Every structure is written in C-alpha cells, then in structure tokens.
N, CA, C, O and CB atoms as a CASP TS submission, in Angstrom:
PFRMAT TS
TARGET T0000
AUTHOR 0000-0000-0000
METHOD Language model
MODEL 1
PARENT N/A
ATOM      1  N   MET     1      19.377 -11.337 -10.032  1.00  0.00           N
ATOM      2  CA  MET     1      18.805 -10.430 -10.996  1.00  0.00           C
ATOM      3  C   MET     1      19.665  -9.172 -11.010  1.00  0.00           C
ATOM      4  O   MET     1      20.003  -8.620  -9.963  1.00  0.00           O
ATOM      5  CB  MET     1      17.315 -10.107 -10.662  1.00  0.00           C
ATOM      6  N   ASN     2      20.001  -8.746 -12.176  1.00  0.00           N
ATOM      7  CA  ASN     2      20.732  -7.492 -12.345  1.00  0.00           C
ATOM      8  C   ASN     2      19.859  -6.513 -13.104  1.00  0.00           C
ATOM      9  O   ASN     2      19.141  -6.889 -14.031  1.00  0.00           O
ATOM     10  CB  ASN     2      22.077  -7.719 -13.086  1.00  0.00           C
ATOM     11  N   ILE     3      19.928  -5.261 -12.704  1.00  0.00           N
ATOM     12  CA  ILE     3      19.150  -4.217 -13.358  1.00  0.00           C
ATOM     13  C   ILE     3      20.098  -3.120 -13.795  1.00  0.00           C
ATOM     14  O   ILE     3      20.896  -2.616 -13.004  1.00  0.00           O
ATOM     15  CB  ILE     3      18.044  -3.657 -12.419  1.00  0.00           C
ATOM     16  N   SER     4      20.002  -2.758 -15.064  1.00  0.00           N
ATOM     17  CA  SER     4      20.813  -1.660 -15.585  1.00  0.00           C
ATOM     18  C   SER     4      19.983  -0.388 -15.569  1.00  0.00           C
ATOM     19  O   SER     4      18.834  -0.375 -16.010  1.00  0.00           O
ATOM     20  CB  SER     4      21.324  -1.969 -17.023  1.00  0.00           C
ATOM     21  N   LEU     5      20.579   0.680 -15.056  1.00  0.00           N
ATOM     22  CA  LEU     5      19.893   1.966 -14.990  1.00  0.00           C
ATOM     23  C   LEU     5      20.736   3.029 -15.671  1.00  0.00           C
ATOM     24  O   LEU     5      21.965   2.978 -15.623  1.00  0.00           O
ATOM     25  CB  LEU     5      19.599   2.361 -13.529  1.00  0.00           C
ATOM     26  N   PRO     6      20.078   3.993 -16.304  1.00  0.00           N
ATOM     27  CA  PRO     6      20.832   5.136 -16.802  1.00  0.00           C
ATOM     28  C   PRO     6      21.442   5.881 -15.609  1.00  0.00           C
ATOM     29  O   PRO     6      20.973   5.753 -14.478  1.00  0.00           O
ATOM     30  CB  PRO     6      19.919   6.082 -17.651  1.00  0.00           C
ATOM     31  N   GLU     7      22.467   6.639 -15.874  1.00  0.00           N
ATOM     32  CA  GLU     7      23.203   7.310 -14.792  1.00  0.00           C
ATOM     33  C   GLU     7      22.296   8.184 -13.925  1.00  0.00           C
ATOM     34  O   GLU     7      22.469   8.220 -12.706  1.00  0.00           O
ATOM     35  CB  GLU     7      24.323   8.163 -15.377  1.00  0.00           C
ATOM     36  N   ALA     8      21.346   8.879 -14.518  1.00  0.00           N
ATOM     37  CA  ALA     8      20.464   9.751 -13.734  1.00  0.00           C
ATOM     38  C   ALA     8      19.620   8.942 -12.750  1.00  0.00           C
ATOM     39  O   ALA     8      19.446   9.355 -11.604  1.00  0.00           O
ATOM     40  CB  ALA     8      19.550  10.564 -14.666  1.00  0.00           C
ATOM     41  N   LEU     9      19.100   7.803 -13.181  1.00  0.00           N
ATOM     42  CA  LEU     9      18.314   6.972 -12.273  1.00  0.00           C
ATOM     43  C   LEU     9      19.186   6.329 -11.206  1.00  0.00           C
ATOM     44  O   LEU     9      18.771   6.215 -10.052  1.00  0.00           O
ATOM     45  CB  LEU     9      17.574   5.897 -13.051  1.00  0.00           C
ATOM     46  N   LYS    10      20.386   5.908 -11.579  1.00  0.00           N
ATOM     47  CA  LYS    10      21.318   5.340 -10.602  1.00  0.00           C
ATOM     48  C   LYS    10      21.637   6.366  -9.526  1.00  0.00           C
ATOM     49  O   LYS    10      21.667   6.034  -8.341  1.00  0.00           O
ATOM     50  CB  LYS    10      22.615   4.866 -11.291  1.00  0.00           C
ATOM     51  N   ALA    11      21.874   7.607  -9.928  1.00  0.00           N
ATOM     52  CA  ALA    11      22.164   8.667  -8.962  1.00  0.00           C
ATOM     53  C   ALA    11      20.968   8.878  -8.035  1.00  0.00           C
ATOM     54  O   ALA    11      21.138   9.066  -6.830  1.00  0.00           O
ATOM     55  CB  ALA    11      22.523   9.985  -9.689  1.00  0.00           C
ATOM     56  N   PHE    12      19.765   8.848  -8.595  1.00  0.00           N
ATOM     57  CA  PHE    12      18.562   9.008  -7.779  1.00  0.00           C
ATOM     58  C   PHE    12      18.458   7.884  -6.756  1.00  0.00           C
ATOM     59  O   PHE    12      18.197   8.141  -5.581  1.00  0.00           O
ATOM     60  CB  PHE    12      17.305   9.039  -8.665  1.00  0.00           C
ATOM     61  N   VAL    13      18.657   6.650  -7.186  1.00  0.00           N
ATOM     62  CA  VAL    13      18.593   5.507  -6.271  1.00  0.00           C
ATOM     63  C   VAL    13      19.651   5.655  -5.187  1.00  0.00           C
ATOM     64  O   VAL    13      19.364   5.437  -4.010  1.00  0.00           O
ATOM     65  CB  VAL    13      18.785   4.171  -7.036  1.00  0.00           C
ATOM     66  N   ASP    14      20.853   6.018  -5.562  1.00  0.00           N
ATOM     67  CA  ASP    14      21.927   6.198  -4.577  1.00  0.00           C
ATOM     68  C   ASP    14      21.560   7.270  -3.554  1.00  0.00           C
ATOM     69  O   ASP    14      21.854   7.116  -2.369  1.00  0.00           O
ATOM     70  CB  ASP    14      23.243   6.571  -5.280  1.00  0.00           C
ATOM     71  N   GLU    15      20.923   8.354  -3.996  1.00  0.00           N
ATOM     72  CA  GLU    15      20.486   9.414  -3.076  1.00  0.00           C
ATOM     73  C   GLU    15      19.428   8.884  -2.113  1.00  0.00           C
ATOM     74  O   GLU    15      19.456   9.193  -0.922  1.00  0.00           O
ATOM     75  CB  GLU    15      19.931  10.626  -3.863  1.00  0.00           C
ATOM     76  N   GLN    16      18.494   8.086  -2.631  1.00  0.00           N
ATOM     77  CA  GLN    16      17.448   7.524  -1.783  1.00  0.00           C
ATOM     78  C   GLN    16      18.031   6.578  -0.744  1.00  0.00           C
ATOM     79  O   GLN    16      17.625   6.587   0.418  1.00  0.00           O
ATOM     80  CB  GLN    16      16.411   6.795  -2.630  1.00  0.00           C
ATOM     81  N   VAL    17      18.983   5.765  -1.172  1.00  0.00           N
ATOM     82  CA  VAL    17      19.627   4.818  -0.253  1.00  0.00           C
ATOM     83  C   VAL    17      20.337   5.578   0.860  1.00  0.00           C
ATOM     84  O   VAL    17      20.198   5.243   2.037  1.00  0.00           O
ATOM     85  CB  VAL    17      20.630   3.906  -1.009  1.00  0.00           C
ATOM     86  N   ALA    18      21.091   6.591   0.488  1.00  0.00           N
ATOM     87  CA  ALA    18      21.860   7.354   1.475  1.00  0.00           C
ATOM     88  C   ALA    18      20.956   8.197   2.369  1.00  0.00           C
ATOM     89  O   ALA    18      21.193   8.295   3.573  1.00  0.00           O
ATOM     90  CB  ALA    18      22.874   8.252   0.772  1.00  0.00           C
ATOM     91  N   GLY    19      19.943   8.793   1.800  1.00  0.00           N
ATOM     92  CA  GLY    19      19.128   9.740   2.544  1.00  0.00           C
ATOM     93  C   GLY    19      17.972   9.148   3.317  1.00  0.00           C
ATOM     94  O   GLY    19      17.423   9.805   4.202  1.00  0.00           O
ATOM     95  N   ARG    20      17.589   7.923   3.006  1.00  0.00           N
ATOM     96  CA  ARG    20      16.397   7.350   3.648  1.00  0.00           C
ATOM     97  C   ARG    20      16.698   6.120   4.486  1.00  0.00           C
ATOM     98  O   ARG    20      15.784   5.426   4.930  1.00  0.00           O
ATOM     99  CB  ARG    20      15.378   6.995   2.604  1.00  0.00           C
ATOM    100  N   GLY    21      17.971   5.852   4.700  1.00  0.00           N
ATOM    101  CA  GLY    21      18.340   4.801   5.637  1.00  0.00           C
ATOM    102  C   GLY    21      18.357   3.384   5.103  1.00  0.00           C
ATOM    103  O   GLY    21      18.382   2.434   5.886  1.00  0.00           O
ATOM    104  N   TYR    22      18.342   3.220   3.813  1.00  0.00           N
ATOM    105  CA  TYR    22      18.467   1.873   3.253  1.00  0.00           C
ATOM    106  C   TYR    22      19.930   1.460   3.281  1.00  0.00           C
ATOM    107  O   TYR    22      20.818   2.293   3.101  1.00  0.00           O
ATOM    108  CB  TYR    22      17.904   1.810   1.801  1.00  0.00           C
ATOM    109  N   GLY    23      20.183   0.176   3.506  1.00  0.00           N
ATOM    110  CA  GLY    23      21.554  -0.308   3.535  1.00  0.00           C
ATOM    111  C   GLY    23      22.143  -0.467   2.144  1.00  0.00           C
ATOM    112  O   GLY    23      23.334  -0.240   1.931  1.00  0.00           O
ATOM    113  N   THR    24      21.298  -0.857   1.202  1.00  0.00           N
ATOM    114  CA  THR    24      21.772  -1.095  -0.160  1.00  0.00           C
ATOM    115  C   THR    24      20.684  -0.683  -1.148  1.00  0.00           C
ATOM    116  O   THR    24      19.529  -0.477  -0.776  1.00  0.00           O
ATOM    117  CB  THR    24      22.167  -2.590  -0.362  1.00  0.00           C
ATOM    118  N   SER    25      21.076  -0.571  -2.395  1.00  0.00           N
ATOM    119  CA  SER    25      20.092  -0.269  -3.433  1.00  0.00           C
ATOM    120  C   SER    25      19.095  -1.419  -3.578  1.00  0.00           C
ATOM    121  O   SER    25      17.945  -1.190  -3.953  1.00  0.00           O
ATOM    122  CB  SER    25      20.793   0.003  -4.779  1.00  0.00           C
ATOM    123  N   SER    26      19.513  -2.636  -3.291  1.00  0.00           N
ATOM    124  CA  SER    26      18.597  -3.776  -3.351  1.00  0.00           C
ATOM    125  C   SER    26      17.471  -3.631  -2.333  1.00  0.00           C
ATOM    126  O   SER    26      16.322  -3.954  -2.634  1.00  0.00           O
ATOM    127  CB  SER    26      19.358  -5.085  -3.109  1.00  0.00           C
ATOM    128  N   GLU    27      17.787  -3.147  -1.131  1.00  0.00           N
ATOM    129  CA  GLU    27      16.748  -2.928  -0.131  1.00  0.00           C
ATOM    130  C   GLU    27      15.739  -1.895  -0.625  1.00  0.00           C
ATOM    131  O   GLU    27      14.532  -2.055  -0.444  1.00  0.00           O
ATOM    132  CB  GLU    27      17.369  -2.475   1.202  1.00  0.00           C
ATOM    133  N   TYR    28      16.244  -0.841  -1.248  1.00  0.00           N
ATOM    134  CA  TYR    28      15.369   0.205  -1.773  1.00  0.00           C
ATOM    135  C   TYR    28      14.443  -0.355  -2.850  1.00  0.00           C
ATOM    136  O   TYR    28      13.243  -0.081  -2.840  1.00  0.00           O
ATOM    137  CB  TYR    28      16.201   1.368  -2.338  1.00  0.00           C
ATOM    138  N   VAL    29      14.987  -1.128  -3.769  1.00  0.00           N
ATOM    139  CA  VAL    29      14.187  -1.701  -4.853  1.00  0.00           C
ATOM    140  C   VAL    29      13.168  -2.689  -4.296  1.00  0.00           C
ATOM    141  O   VAL    29      12.028  -2.720  -4.761  1.00  0.00           O
ATOM    142  CB  VAL    29      15.094  -2.396  -5.891  1.00  0.00           C
ATOM    143  N   ARG    30      13.555  -3.496  -3.311  1.00  0.00           N
ATOM    144  CA  ARG    30      12.600  -4.431  -2.693  1.00  0.00           C
ATOM    145  C   ARG    30      11.436  -3.674  -2.068  1.00  0.00           C
ATOM    146  O   ARG    30      10.283  -4.089  -2.190  1.00  0.00           O
ATOM    147  CB  ARG    30      13.301  -5.299  -1.625  1.00  0.00           C
ATOM    148  N   GLU    31      11.739  -2.551  -1.391  1.00  0.00           N
ATOM    149  CA  GLU    31      10.685  -1.737  -0.789  1.00  0.00           C
ATOM    150  C   GLU    31       9.747  -1.181  -1.856  1.00  0.00           C
ATOM    151  O   GLU    31       8.531  -1.164  -1.662  1.00  0.00           O
ATOM    152  CB  GLU    31      11.295  -0.591   0.027  1.00  0.00           C
ATOM    153  N   LEU    32      10.293  -0.729  -2.972  1.00  0.00           N
ATOM    154  CA  LEU    32       9.454  -0.238  -4.071  1.00  0.00           C
ATOM    155  C   LEU    32       8.545  -1.335  -4.600  1.00  0.00           C
ATOM    156  O   LEU    32       7.373  -1.090  -4.887  1.00  0.00           O
ATOM    157  CB  LEU    32      10.324   0.311  -5.205  1.00  0.00           C
ATOM    158  N   ILE    33       9.078  -2.535  -4.729  1.00  0.00           N
ATOM    159  CA  ILE    33       8.274  -3.660  -5.228  1.00  0.00           C
ATOM    160  C   ILE    33       7.167  -3.992  -4.240  1.00  0.00           C
ATOM    161  O   ILE    33       6.028  -4.228  -4.645  1.00  0.00           O
ATOM    162  CB  ILE    33       9.161  -4.905  -5.476  1.00  0.00           C
ATOM    163  N   ARG    34       7.487  -4.014  -2.941  1.00  0.00           N
ATOM    164  CA  ARG    34       6.454  -4.291  -1.929  1.00  0.00           C
ATOM    165  C   ARG    34       5.351  -3.235  -1.975  1.00  0.00           C
ATOM    166  O   ARG    34       4.168  -3.564  -1.896  1.00  0.00           O
ATOM    167  CB  ARG    34       7.079  -4.341  -0.516  1.00  0.00           C
ATOM    168  N   ARG    35       5.738  -1.979  -2.103  1.00  0.00           N
ATOM    169  CA  ARG    35       4.739  -0.905  -2.168  1.00  0.00           C
ATOM    170  C   ARG    35       3.863  -1.048  -3.407  1.00  0.00           C
ATOM    171  O   ARG    35       2.660  -0.791  -3.354  1.00  0.00           O
ATOM    172  CB  ARG    35       5.425   0.470  -2.167  1.00  0.00           C
ATOM    173  N   ASP    36       4.458  -1.454  -4.511  1.00  0.00           N
ATOM    174  CA  ASP    36       3.678  -1.649  -5.728  1.00  0.00           C
ATOM    175  C   ASP    36       2.713  -2.818  -5.559  1.00  0.00           C
ATOM    176  O   ASP    36       1.571  -2.752  -6.014  1.00  0.00           O
ATOM    177  CB  ASP    36       4.605  -1.890  -6.933  1.00  0.00           C
ATOM    178  N   GLN    37       3.167  -3.887  -4.905  1.00  0.00           N
ATOM    179  CA  GLN    37       2.268  -5.008  -4.627  1.00  0.00           C
ATOM    180  C   GLN    37       1.094  -4.545  -3.767  1.00  0.00           C
ATOM    181  O   GLN    37      -0.054  -4.892  -4.045  1.00  0.00           O
ATOM    182  CB  GLN    37       3.029  -6.155  -3.923  1.00  0.00           C
ATOM    183  N   ASP    38       1.378  -3.762  -2.724  1.00  0.00           N
ATOM    184  CA  ASP    38       0.316  -3.248  -1.861  1.00  0.00           C
ATOM    185  C   ASP    38      -0.644  -2.365  -2.654  1.00  0.00           C
ATOM    186  O   ASP    38      -1.860  -2.459  -2.482  1.00  0.00           O
ATOM    187  CB  ASP    38       0.913  -2.461  -0.684  1.00  0.00           C
ATOM    188  N   ARG    39      -0.108  -1.516  -3.515  1.00  0.00           N
ATOM    189  CA  ARG    39      -0.936  -0.624  -4.323  1.00  0.00           C
ATOM    190  C   ARG    39      -1.855  -1.424  -5.245  1.00  0.00           C
ATOM    191  O   ARG    39      -3.036  -1.108  -5.386  1.00  0.00           O
ATOM    192  CB  ARG    39      -0.053   0.328  -5.148  1.00  0.00           C
ATOM    193  N   GLN    40      -1.298  -2.464  -5.870  1.00  0.00           N
ATOM    194  CA  GLN    40      -2.108  -3.287  -6.769  1.00  0.00           C
ATOM    195  C   GLN    40      -3.189  -4.039  -6.011  1.00  0.00           C
ATOM    196  O   GLN    40      -4.309  -4.170  -6.505  1.00  0.00           O
ATOM    197  CB  GLN    40      -1.225  -4.272  -7.526  1.00  0.00           C
ATOM    198  N   LYS    41      -2.871  -4.538  -4.813  1.00  0.00           N
ATOM    199  CA  LYS    41      -3.864  -5.241  -3.996  1.00  0.00           C
ATOM    200  C   LYS    41      -4.983  -4.282  -3.588  1.00  0.00           C
ATOM    201  O   LYS    41      -6.161  -4.629  -3.666  1.00  0.00           O
ATOM    202  CB  LYS    41      -3.199  -5.861  -2.739  1.00  0.00           C
ATOM    203  N   LEU    42      -4.611  -3.076  -3.154  1.00  0.00           N
ATOM    204  CA  LEU    42      -5.615  -2.089  -2.778  1.00  0.00           C
ATOM    205  C   LEU    42      -6.498  -1.732  -3.964  1.00  0.00           C
ATOM    206  O   LEU    42      -7.716  -1.625  -3.823  1.00  0.00           O
ATOM    207  CB  LEU    42      -4.947  -0.833  -2.222  1.00  0.00           C
ATOM    208  N   ARG    43      -5.892  -1.548  -5.128  1.00  0.00           N
ATOM    209  CA  ARG    43      -6.667  -1.232  -6.331  1.00  0.00           C
ATOM    210  C   ARG    43      -7.664  -2.345  -6.639  1.00  0.00           C
ATOM    211  O   ARG    43      -8.817  -2.083  -6.979  1.00  0.00           O
ATOM    212  CB  ARG    43      -5.732  -1.009  -7.534  1.00  0.00           C
ATOM    213  N   SER    44      -7.208  -3.580  -6.516  1.00  0.00           N
ATOM    214  CA  SER    44      -8.086  -4.728  -6.767  1.00  0.00           C
ATOM    215  C   SER    44      -9.263  -4.738  -5.792  1.00  0.00           C
ATOM    216  O   SER    44     -10.403  -4.969  -6.194  1.00  0.00           O
ATOM    217  CB  SER    44      -7.294  -6.047  -6.653  1.00  0.00           C
ATOM    218  N   LEU    45      -8.986  -4.487  -4.512  1.00  0.00           N
ATOM    219  CA  LEU    45     -10.053  -4.467  -3.515  1.00  0.00           C
ATOM    220  C   LEU    45     -11.035  -3.333  -3.773  1.00  0.00           C
ATOM    221  O   LEU    45     -12.245  -3.507  -3.626  1.00  0.00           O
ATOM    222  CB  LEU    45      -9.466  -4.338  -2.116  1.00  0.00           C
ATOM    223  N   LEU    46     -10.511  -2.165  -4.159  1.00  0.00           N
ATOM    224  CA  LEU    46     -11.393  -1.036  -4.461  1.00  0.00           C
ATOM    225  C   LEU    46     -12.282  -1.330  -5.667  1.00  0.00           C
ATOM    226  O   LEU    46     -13.467  -0.996  -5.667  1.00  0.00           O
ATOM    227  CB  LEU    46     -10.569   0.228  -4.716  1.00  0.00           C
ATOM    228  N   LEU    47     -11.709  -1.954  -6.689  1.00  0.00           N
ATOM    229  CA  LEU    47     -12.507  -2.303  -7.866  1.00  0.00           C
ATOM    230  C   LEU    47     -13.561  -3.348  -7.536  1.00  0.00           C
ATOM    231  O   LEU    47     -14.685  -3.282  -8.034  1.00  0.00           O
ATOM    232  CB  LEU    47     -11.607  -2.813  -8.984  1.00  0.00           C
ATOM    233  N   GLN    48     -13.196  -4.326  -6.687  1.00  0.00           N
ATOM    234  CA  GLN    48     -14.185  -5.320  -6.258  1.00  0.00           C
ATOM    235  C   GLN    48     -15.323  -4.648  -5.513  1.00  0.00           C
ATOM    236  O   GLN    48     -16.493  -4.956  -5.743  1.00  0.00           O
ATOM    237  CB  GLN    48     -13.533  -6.394  -5.370  1.00  0.00           C
ATOM    238  N   GLY    49     -14.981  -3.728  -4.621  1.00  0.00           N
ATOM    239  CA  GLY    49     -16.002  -3.016  -3.866  1.00  0.00           C
ATOM    240  C   GLY    49     -16.884  -2.169  -4.765  1.00  0.00           C
ATOM    241  O   GLY    49     -18.098  -2.105  -4.572  1.00  0.00           O
ATOM    242  N   ALA    50     -16.275  -1.523  -5.744  1.00  0.00           N
ATOM    243  CA  ALA    50     -17.039  -0.664  -6.642  1.00  0.00           C
ATOM    244  C   ALA    50     -17.998  -1.464  -7.508  1.00  0.00           C
ATOM    245  O   ALA    50     -19.052  -0.963  -7.899  1.00  0.00           O
ATOM    246  CB  ALA    50     -16.102   0.140  -7.521  1.00  0.00           C
ATOM    247  N   SER    51     -17.638  -2.700  -7.806  1.00  0.00           N
ATOM    248  CA  SER    51     -18.505  -3.501  -8.672  1.00  0.00           C
ATOM    249  C   SER    51     -19.465  -4.390  -7.884  1.00  0.00           C
ATOM    250  O   SER    51     -20.264  -5.115  -8.477  1.00  0.00           O
ATOM    251  CB  SER    51     -17.662  -4.358  -9.590  1.00  0.00           C
ATOM    252  N   SER    52     -19.392  -4.339  -6.561  1.00  0.00           N
ATOM    253  CA  SER    52     -20.292  -5.165  -5.751  1.00  0.00           C
ATOM    254  C   SER    52     -21.658  -4.493  -5.635  1.00  0.00           C
ATOM    255  O   SER    52     -21.777  -3.282  -5.821  1.00  0.00           O
ATOM    256  CB  SER    52     -19.691  -5.415  -4.345  1.00  0.00           C
ATOM    257  N   PRO    53     -22.671  -5.271  -5.332  1.00  0.00           N
ATOM    258  CA  PRO    53     -24.007  -4.683  -5.210  1.00  0.00           C
ATOM    259  C   PRO    53     -24.079  -3.747  -3.998  1.00  0.00           C
ATOM    260  O   PRO    53     -23.342  -3.920  -3.028  1.00  0.00           O
ATOM    261  CB  PRO    53     -25.076  -5.794  -5.092  1.00  0.00           C
ATOM    262  N   PRO    54     -24.963  -2.767  -4.062  1.00  0.00           N
ATOM    263  CA  PRO    54     -25.116  -1.845  -2.935  1.00  0.00           C
ATOM    264  C   PRO    54     -25.604  -2.575  -1.686  1.00  0.00           C
ATOM    265  O   PRO    54     -26.281  -3.599  -1.770  1.00  0.00           O
ATOM    266  CB  PRO    54     -26.090  -0.717  -3.298  1.00  0.00           C
ATOM    267  N   THR    55     -25.249  -2.031  -0.542  1.00  0.00           N
ATOM    268  CA  THR    55     -25.694  -2.589   0.734  1.00  0.00           C
ATOM    269  C   THR    55     -26.575  -1.564   1.438  1.00  0.00           C
ATOM    270  O   THR    55     -26.862  -0.493   0.904  1.00  0.00           O
ATOM    271  CB  THR    55     -24.480  -2.987   1.631  1.00  0.00           C
ATOM    272  N   ALA    56     -26.987  -1.909   2.616  1.00  0.00           N
ATOM    273  CA  ALA    56     -27.803  -0.982   3.414  1.00  0.00           C
ATOM    274  C   ALA    56     -26.974   0.263   3.722  1.00  0.00           C
ATOM    275  O   ALA    56     -25.754   0.172   3.860  1.00  0.00           O
ATOM    276  CB  ALA    56     -28.302  -1.662   4.740  1.00  0.00           C
ATOM    277  N   PRO    57     -27.607   1.402   3.829  1.00  0.00           N
ATOM    278  CA  PRO    57     -26.870   2.629   4.140  1.00  0.00           C
ATOM    279  C   PRO    57     -26.153   2.521   5.490  1.00  0.00           C
ATOM    280  O   PRO    57     -26.648   1.896   6.428  1.00  0.00           O
ATOM    281  CB  PRO    57     -27.823   3.833   4.145  1.00  0.00           C
ATOM    282  N   VAL    58     -25.015   3.126   5.559  1.00  0.00           N
ATOM    283  CA  VAL    58     -24.245   3.167   6.800  1.00  0.00           C
ATOM    284  C   VAL    58     -24.566   4.491   7.473  1.00  0.00           C
ATOM    285  O   VAL    58     -24.266   5.564   6.950  1.00  0.00           O
ATOM    286  CB  VAL    58     -22.692   3.008   6.540  1.00  0.00           C
ATOM    287  N   ASP    59     -25.188   4.391   8.656  1.00  0.00           N
ATOM    288  CA  ASP    59     -25.591   5.591   9.380  1.00  0.00           C
ATOM    289  C   ASP    59     -25.112   5.499  10.827  1.00  0.00           C
ATOM    290  O   ASP    59     -24.357   4.593  11.178  1.00  0.00           O
ATOM    291  CB  ASP    59     -27.129   5.781   9.323  1.00  0.00           C
ATOM    292  N   ASP    60     -25.550   6.434  11.660  1.00  0.00           N
ATOM    293  CA  ASP    60     -25.132   6.436  13.064  1.00  0.00           C
ATOM    294  C   ASP    60     -25.517   5.141  13.772  1.00  0.00           C
ATOM    295  O   ASP    60     -24.751   4.632  14.591  1.00  0.00           O
ATOM    296  CB  ASP    60     -25.746   7.625  13.795  1.00  0.00           C
ATOM    297  N   ALA    61     -26.676   4.613  13.470  1.00  0.00           N
ATOM    298  CA  ALA    61     -27.131   3.375  14.108  1.00  0.00           C
ATOM    299  C   ALA    61     -26.192   2.217  13.779  1.00  0.00           C
ATOM    300  O   ALA    61     -25.915   1.379  14.637  1.00  0.00           O
ATOM    301  CB  ALA    61     -28.564   3.036  13.663  1.00  0.00           C
ATOM    302  N   PHE    62     -25.706   2.168  12.550  1.00  0.00           N
ATOM    303  CA  PHE    62     -24.775   1.117  12.160  1.00  0.00           C
ATOM    304  C   PHE    62     -23.516   1.194  13.019  1.00  0.00           C
ATOM    305  O   PHE    62     -23.057   0.181  13.548  1.00  0.00           O
ATOM    306  CB  PHE    62     -24.418   1.229  10.661  1.00  0.00           C
ATOM    307  N   PHE    63     -22.958   2.395  13.156  1.00  0.00           N
ATOM    308  CA  PHE    63     -21.718   2.542  13.918  1.00  0.00           C
ATOM    309  C   PHE    63     -21.941   2.298  15.410  1.00  0.00           C
ATOM    310  O   PHE    63     -21.056   1.763  16.078  1.00  0.00           O
ATOM    311  CB  PHE    63     -21.129   3.935  13.701  1.00  0.00           C
ATOM    312  N   GLN    64     -23.083   2.671  15.940  1.00  0.00           N
ATOM    313  CA  GLN    64     -23.391   2.381  17.339  1.00  0.00           C
ATOM    314  C   GLN    64     -23.470   0.880  17.564  1.00  0.00           C
ATOM    315  O   GLN    64     -22.964   0.364  18.561  1.00  0.00           O
ATOM    316  CB  GLN    64     -24.709   3.051  17.755  1.00  0.00           C
ATOM    317  N   SER    65     -24.107   0.185  16.633  1.00  0.00           N
ATOM    318  CA  SER    65     -24.195  -1.266  16.719  1.00  0.00           C
ATOM    319  C   SER    65     -22.803  -1.893  16.645  1.00  0.00           C
ATOM    320  O   SER    65     -22.499  -2.830  17.383  1.00  0.00           O
ATOM    321  CB  SER    65     -25.091  -1.817  15.601  1.00  0.00           C
ATOM    322  N   LEU    66     -21.983  -1.386  15.775  1.00  0.00           N
ATOM    323  CA  LEU    66     -20.626  -1.893  15.634  1.00  0.00           C
ATOM    324  C   LEU    66     -19.827  -1.670  16.914  1.00  0.00           C
ATOM    325  O   LEU    66     -19.120  -2.568  17.371  1.00  0.00           O
ATOM    326  CB  LEU    66     -19.928  -1.224  14.449  1.00  0.00           C
ATOM    327  N   ARG    67     -19.937  -0.476  17.491  1.00  0.00           N
ATOM    328  CA  ARG    67     -19.243  -0.189  18.761  1.00  0.00           C
ATOM    329  C   ARG    67     -19.713  -1.120  19.867  1.00  0.00           C
ATOM    330  O   ARG    67     -18.911  -1.594  20.671  1.00  0.00           O
ATOM    331  CB  ARG    67     -19.468   1.274  19.182  1.00  0.00           C
ATOM    332  N   ALA    68     -21.012  -1.380  19.907  1.00  0.00           N
ATOM    333  CA  ALA    68     -21.566  -2.266  20.946  1.00  0.00           C
ATOM    334  C   ALA    68     -21.019  -3.674  20.790  1.00  0.00           C
ATOM    335  O   ALA    68     -20.673  -4.318  21.780  1.00  0.00           O
ATOM    336  CB  ALA    68     -23.111  -2.289  20.884  1.00  0.00           C
ATOM    337  N   ARG    69     -20.936  -4.160  19.551  1.00  0.00           N
ATOM    338  CA  ARG    69     -20.395  -5.516  19.325  1.00  0.00           C
ATOM    339  C   ARG    69     -18.932  -5.593  19.707  1.00  0.00           C
ATOM    340  O   ARG    69     -18.504  -6.574  20.315  1.00  0.00           O
ATOM    341  CB  ARG    69     -20.566  -5.932  17.859  1.00  0.00           C
ATOM    342  N   VAL    70     -18.158  -4.583  19.363  1.00  0.00           N
ATOM    343  CA  VAL    70     -16.731  -4.575  19.679  1.00  0.00           C
ATOM    344  C   VAL    70     -16.540  -4.430  21.194  1.00  0.00           C
ATOM    345  O   VAL    70     -15.681  -5.086  21.783  1.00  0.00           O
ATOM    346  CB  VAL    70     -16.004  -3.422  18.920  1.00  0.00           C
ATOM    347  N   GLY    71     -17.345  -3.572  21.813  1.00  0.00           N
ATOM    348  CA  GLY    71     -17.235  -3.354  23.255  1.00  0.00           C
ATOM    349  C   GLY    71     -17.585  -4.576  24.085  1.00  0.00           C
ATOM    350  O   GLY    71     -17.091  -4.725  25.202  1.00  0.00           O
ATOM    351  N   SER    72     -18.423  -5.445  23.561  1.00  0.00           N
ATOM    352  CA  SER    72     -18.831  -6.632  24.311  1.00  0.00           C
ATOM    353  C   SER    72     -17.805  -7.756  24.243  1.00  0.00           C
ATOM    354  O   SER    72     -17.958  -8.774  24.918  1.00  0.00           O
ATOM    355  CB  SER    72     -20.157  -7.130  23.797  1.00  0.00           C
ATOM    356  N   ARG    73     -16.785  -7.586  23.455  1.00  0.00           N
ATOM    357  CA  ARG    73     -15.769  -8.662  23.332  1.00  0.00           C
ATOM    358  C   ARG    73     -14.740  -8.590  24.395  1.00  0.00           C
ATOM    359  O   ARG    73     -13.828  -9.416  24.428  1.00  0.00           O
ATOM    360  CB  ARG    73     -15.087  -8.610  22.000  1.00  0.00           C
TER
END
C-alpha cells in the first residue's frame, strides 16, 4: 500500500518518526491505525453500556464484596 501525502503532512510524519522513536513512517502509521482500532472498540463498548438496561446501584457494599471475592482467590 502506498499513501501520498501533501508536503506539510509528510514533514509532520517525518518529525514524529524522528522525535518519537519510530524506525520508519510505516511503523508510525501502523501505530495510528492500532490506536484508531482501539478507540473504535472503546466507543462501541461505551455505546453498548449506555444502551444496556440499568443495574443495581454500585455502592461501598458492592466494592467490599468484590474485594472479598478477589481476595479469596
């Protein structure tokens, strides 16, 4: 895959590669794609949670119970 960029964007990518420890511009672009995938997955999970039915309130007792279950493992 080849990507054409205007000179200003190419310069920006080159600065990011040099300044942030990427070996090549391809590594930088791959990292951007991975971050976008993560962002989209998080957005999907947040939307699923927002559209799900309400649950019991989360209070101190809930967290104490959770700590007890984790501590017993």
